[in-house]
N, C-alpha and C positions, 0 to 999 in steps of 0.2 A: 695808625699805622698798616703801614703795607702786610702783604702776605709774604712767607719766607723766599718767595722767586722774585719780588720786585726792587728796586735800589730808593733808599730812600729820597726825598724830596730834599731839596737846597735846606729848607726849613725844616726839615724833620732830622737832618743831619746835623744842625747846627742848634738845635735843641739835644741830642744826644753829647756833642759836643760841652755844651756846659755844663752838663752831670759829670761827663769825665772831669773837668778841668777845677771843678768844684774839689772832687776826691783827692783826685792829684795834686791840688794847692796844698793839703792838710800834709802831706807826706813832702813835698817839695819845701814847704816854710820850715816845717822841722828840719831837714837838711841843712838848712841856710842858717838858722836861727841858733841854733846851739854850739857851733864850733868857737862863737867869741866868749860865751859864757862856759867854758869848761875849764879853762885856769879858774875860774873863781868858783866854780862848782868843787872840784876836786880840793881847793884849799880848805874850804867849806867844812866837809863831809870826809873827807881819808886822805888827802896829800897828792903830789903829782905823780905818785908811782903807780895811782890807780888809773891813772886816765884815759888808759887803753879798755877797761873795764865797760866806761860810760857806753864808747860806742860799740864794744865787741859782743856784748849782751843784745843790743839794738839788732847788729848786725848777724847773730847766731841766729837768731829767731825769724829774723825776715829770710834770712837764706833758705833755713828749712820750711820754710811756710810758703815760699814762692810755687814750687813746683806743683802743692798742693791746690792751693788755690785755681793754678791753672788747668789742671785735671778736671776738678770738681767743677769748676765753669764748663769745661765741654762737658760735662754731662748732667749739669742742673741748672745753666742757665747764667749769665753774666752779672745781672742785677743783682740778684739775691747775693752773690759772692763781692759784689763790690760794694753793698751795705752791711754786711758781717765784718769785712776788714775796716770799714768807717767805725764802726760802733765800737769794735777791738782798739783802733788807735785812739778814740777818743778817751775810753776807759783807762786805759793805760798810762795818756798824760794826765789825767788825773790824778793818779797813784804819783808818777813822777814827782810829780807839783807837791805833795803833802809828803813827799818822805824824809824821814827824818837822820836815817842813816845809810850810808853806801849801800850796804845791802839790799838795803830796801829798795833804791834806786836802781842798784842793778835786774833787782828784780820787774820792777813796774817797766824799766825800758825794755826786759826781754818782751813782756806781753804787748808791749807800744810795735817791737818790730814785728809780731806776726802781722796786727794790723799795716804798719809801712808795708811790707813785704806783699801785702793780699793788693793794697792800691796801687803801687806799681804794676802790679803783673796786671793785673785785670785793665788798669787802663790801656794797654798799651795791646792788649788782646781784644777790649773792643774796639779798638781803631784799625784793628787787624780784619775786624768783621766788617765794620761799613766802610770802607774808602782802600779799593783795587790800589796793587802795590807802584803801580803806573803814576797814579791822583796822587799818592800821600802826601807826597812833598808840598802840593799846595797844602795842604792842610796841617803840616808840622808848624807853622807859627800861633795856632791855637795853642796849642801842648809848651811852645817852648815861650808864651808870652807868660803861663803859668810859673816857670822856671826863670824868666825874666823879673816877675814882678817880685818874685820869693828872694831872687838872688839879693835885690836892691835891699827891701824891706825887712827880709831875715835879719842881717848882720844891723842893720839900723835899730828894732826891735830888741834883737838879741842885747845888743850895748844897751840902748835904755834903758829895759828892765833892769839890768847888773847895773848900770851906774846910777839910776834914779829912783830904782822901787827894789826888786828882789830877783834873783836868778829863777823863783821857780813859778813866775809870770810867764817864761818861755815855753813853761808845760801847758799851764792853764789857759792859754791865750786859744790854745785848739779845741776846748771843750766846745763855746761857743761857734768857732769855725764849722765843728764837726755836725754841730745840731742843724746848720744852715747847710752842709753837705747831705745829708741825710735826707732833709725836706725834697731838697734841688733833685737830687736821684731819686725818688721814690714817683716824681712827676715825668723826670725826663728821661730814664733810660727802662722805656717799656718797650723792647728790642723784641722781634720775633724770634722764637724759639721753639725748637723740637727737642723734648727732651727724649734722650738716650735711656734706655731702660738696663743698666748696668749694673753689677756690685763695685762696693766702693773696695779699692785694695788697702785696706789696712795695714794688713802684715807691711806690704812694700814703704805704705808709710813710713809706719814705726822703725823699719829698719834704715830708713834714709833718716830721719833724724837722728835715729842713736848714731850712727856714723858722721854726720855732720858733728853732731854736739861734742863726741871724742874728739873729733880732728882740731876742732877750734879751740875746747878747751886746753887740748896738749900745747898747742900753739901760746897760747896765750899765758899760762901758767909757766912753761919755759921760757917766755919773752920777758915776762917779770920780773923773773928768777927764784920764784917761789918752788921751780923743781930744776934740776938743771938737762940742758938737750939730751944727755946719755942718760939720765937716772932712772929706774926703773919703773917709777911711776911713767916719765915722760913714753919712754920706750913701750909699755903696755897699753896705754891709751894710743900710741899712734899706730901698733901694732894689732890692736882691738878696732880702730877705724877701719883699717883696709880690711880685715876680716870680714868687719858687716856690711862694707860695701860689696867686698866679694859674692856674699850671700845675697844682698841685694841684687844686684846683676841676675846670679841665676835665677831668683826667683821673679823678678820682672819679665824674664823670657818663658815664663812658665804659667802665668796668671792671664786671664781671660780679659782685664781691662787694667793693666799696667799705671803705674803714677806717670812714669818715663818711661815709654814705651823704648824699646833698644835698638830700634829699627831707625831710629834717629839719628843715631851715630852712624848710622852706614852710610848717611846724605855728606856731600862731599863738604857743602856750604856749611852746615853744623859741624864737622870735624874740625875747621880749621876756627870757625868763629867763637866756637869754644874756651881753647886754651886761650884764644886771644882777649876773651872778657875777663877772663883770671886775672891775665896782667894788667890788662888797664883799670879794673878793680882794684887791686892793690895800691896801684899809683893814687885811683880817685879817693878813696876813702882811707887808704892807709898814712900815705906820705905825707898827703895835705893834711892830716889831722893836726900834724903839730905846728904849725904854721903860725896859728893864734897864740901858741907856747913863746915863740920866736918875735913875736910883733910885740906883746904883751910885756914880758919879760927882758927881751933883749932890746928892742926898741924902746921900749919903757911911753909907749902909747895906751890908750883908754883901751877898754871893751868896745864903745864906739867907735874908734878911730882904726881900731884893728878890723872890725867888720867892714870898713870902707877901703881898707888895703889889701882886701882878700874879695872885692870887687870886679878884679881882673879875672881873676879864675871864672866864673860865675859868668860874666858877660861874654868874655870869649866863647863861654858854651852858646850861650843864647844865641850871638851871632854869626858863628860858622852852621851851628844845625840850621837856624833859617836861610841862611841863603844856599846851604848845601840842598836842602830840602827840594828849593823851590829850581834849583839847575839840575835836579837827578827828576823832577816832574816834568823838562821842559826837555830833554836829553834822552831820559830813560836809561844813562848811565850812572854805576855807582862804584864801581873797583877802583876808580882813581882816589876814592875822599879815604878810605881805611890806610890806604899806603901814604896820602901827604897829612892825614891827622896824626900817623902814630909816629911820623919826621918831625912834625910842628914839636910835637908832646916830647920825644927822644932830647928836641933842644932845647926846651925850656927845661928839662930836668939837668941838663949840663949846664945850663945857664946856673941854676939854683947851686951847682954843686961850689960855689964860690962864694956862698953864703960867710961873711963875719960879723961882727959887731958892729962895724962901722959900715955897712954895704948900705949904699944909696935907696931909698924905699924905691928910686922910678925904676932900679935896676931888678930889684925883687917885685916890682908889678909886670914889666918884662917876660922875666921867667915864668910869669903865675899868668898872664894872658896867652903865653905861646902854649902852654898843657890846657887851657881851658880851650883854646881854638881847635888844640887838635883833637878834644877831646868831641865839641861838639860836632866835626865831622865825622867820626869813629862809631860813637855810641848810635845815633839813629839809623845811621847806613847800615850795621851789625843786626837790626832789628830786624828792622825791611828785607835783608838778605836771607836772615832765615824765613820768616813768614812768605815768603815770594817763593822759596825754595820746595816748603814743606806741601803734605798735603792738605785739604781744607779740615779734615776730620783731626788733626794732631796741632790745630793754631793755638788753642789755647796754651797747652802746656809746651808749645814749642817755644813760644812769645816769653814764658816764664823762665824758661830753660837758659834763655839768655839772663835774663835779669838774677835767676840761680847765680852762676856760675862769676857773673860780675860781684853779687854780694859776697861770694863764697870768697873769691879772690882777695875781697876788700877785711873780711875778717881776718883770713889768715895773715896778709897784709900788714894790718893794724897790728898784731900780737909779732911780726916778725922786724917791723921795722921800730916798735916799740922797744923791743929787746935791745937794737943797735941803739937806740936812744939811751936806754939804761946802761948798757954795758959800758958807754959812753962815758956817760956822767959819772961812772963810778970807777973807771980808770983814771978820770981828772983830780980825784982825791976832793973834790969839794965836802962840805960837812953838807948832806943829804937834807936837813932839818930844813935848812935854810931852803928849799924848794918846795917845802908843803903847800905855803903861798907865792907864784908867780908873778901876780899884781904887786908885792910889796916887795919885789928884789931891789928893783931902782933906789928905794928909801933907805935901803942899806947903808950905811958909811961906806965911801970909794974903797978903801982897803979891804972891806968885808966882802963888798956887794961885787966889785967889778972880776975877780976872779970866779962868781958864780956865772956872771953874765957871759965871761967868756967861754966857761964850760958849755952851757946851754948851747951856744953859738956854734959850736965846734958839735954838739950833738946831731943838731939838728942839721948841719952841715954834711954830717958821715950820712946819716939816713938818704938825704937826695944822690951822695955818691954810689949810696949802695941800689938805689935805686935805677942808675943810669943803662946797667948790663940786664936789669929788669925788662925796662922799657924797649931796650934794641932787640929782646926776643918778641916781643910785639909789633915791630916794626918788619922783624924779619917774616913773622907769621901773615901780616896783610897783603904781602905779595902774593900769596897763597889763595887770598878769597876769589872763589870763582865768581866771575859775572854771568846770571842768567838771564834771558828776557824778560823784564818786568809783567806780571799778567795784568789784563785791562780789567778782570772783573774783581769782585770780592765775595766773599760766601754769603753776603747778604743779597746777591744778584744772581746767583747761582740759581739754576733751574730747580723746579720742586720734584722732576722726574730724576734729576743728578742726584737729587739728596735720599731718595728715596721713601719723602715725607709726601704725607696727600695734604690737599689744603684744609680737610677738618683737623688734621694734626695740628696743623702752623696755627690757625686760630686758636685753639685751646691751650695753645704753648703762650700767648699772649703775657701770661701776668707772670711769666717767671723770668 
C-alpha cells in the first residue's frame, strides 16, 4: 500500500471497494429481506401491534452507534471498526434467528442494529477517504450495485424463507455471509492510517446514547398506545431526552476530543442537510415499513409476491443514484439533485394517499417508483455535499452524522407513523384480535374479513396522508442546500506535510 500522501492505484482502489461492498452487502440485504417477513414474524411472536418494535429496536441502537463508530474510526482507523461492526452484526443476527419470544427478538435486533449502524457509517467514511468528491460519482456504481443486488435478492429470499422454510432463516443467512465479509475485509482494507493520540469521550457517548434512547422509547410507547402522548411517562421521557441532549451539547463544547464536534453545525451545508435527513429518514424507514402489511393483508399476495411488488422502490433508488453520481462526476454540480429528488418523493407520497383496498398494483408501483427515484437522488448527494464541505479531520464523524440523523428520523418516524396506523385501526372498531396474523386475513369469511381489509387499507392510506406535509418540509429544505466546488483530492492524497505525520508514522500505522 502507498504511504499517506500517495493516491491508490486502480487495482488497490478496486480491492478496497471489494471490502466495502462485502461488509455493506450484509446491512443492505438485511434491510431488504426483513420487510416482507415482518407480518409473519409479528404474527408468530407477538401480534401486529408490535410491528414497530422489530424495526425500532434496530434503528434505536444503529442510530446511537453511528456517530460513535465515525468518531472512533477517526482516532483508531477504519478497518478495525469496520470489522467490529461485522462481528457485532453477525452475533446479533444469530441471536435473532434463535429468538423464542418477542422480547428476545427485540433485544437481539438491538445488538444487530449496533453492527448495522457501524457498517453503514464506516462504508461511506472509507469511500470519503479514498475517492475525491469530484470523482466519487464515477464509483457510485460499486456501492449502488450492492443495493441493486440486495433490492432484488432480499425480497425474493425473504419471501422464499417465509413461504418455503422459516422466517428465522432471514437472520441465519447473515452468519455465513458475515464470515466471508470478515475474511475479505481482513485482506482488502489495509489502508494507510496515522493514529491520533486522544482520549475517547465516554461521557459524551453516554449522554448521546441516553438522549437518543429516551427520545425513541418515548415516541414508540406513545405511538403504540402504551402511554398517551400527554401522559406523565411520555412527558418525563421527552423532557429527560431534551435535558440530556442539552447537557451533551454543553459537554461537547468543553471536551478535548468530542464525539460530535459542535463546530460542524456551524457549517452551512451541514445545517441544512441534517434536518433534511431527518425528514427523509422518517419516510424511508417509517412510512414504507407498512407497505408489506398492505400488500399481504389487503392485496392478499404472498410474502414472495409482496417482495417483488416492493422492487420499484429499491430499483428506483439504485437507478437514480447511479445516474446521478455519474452526471455529478462529469459536471461537478450537485445542487439540483436534492430539489428534484425531494420533489419526486413528494409526488410519490401524494400518489400513495389514494391507496384503497381495490387500488391497482400498477398505481402502487408508480408511487413507490417515484419515491425510490427521489431517494436515490438525495441520499448519496447529501453525503457527498457534507463530506465535501467539512475539514478532513472531521470526515468520519461528519459522514456518520448524516447517517445518524437519517436513522434518528427513521426511528421516530416509525413510531409516529405507527401511532397513526394504530389510531386508525382503533377508530375503525374492528376486532383487533383478527389482526394478529395479517397473512391469514384473506382466508376469513367475506362478512368478517372485508371490514378488516378496509380498515387496514384506510390505516395505511392515512400514513401517507400524514407523510405529505412532512415530505413537503424536505422539499423546501432542499432549496437551501449550498453548492460548493467539489474538491479534486481525497484525504489519501493530501500531502504528508499537511497532515503533520511523517513517513515513519504512516508506515507504522498500515496494520490499523
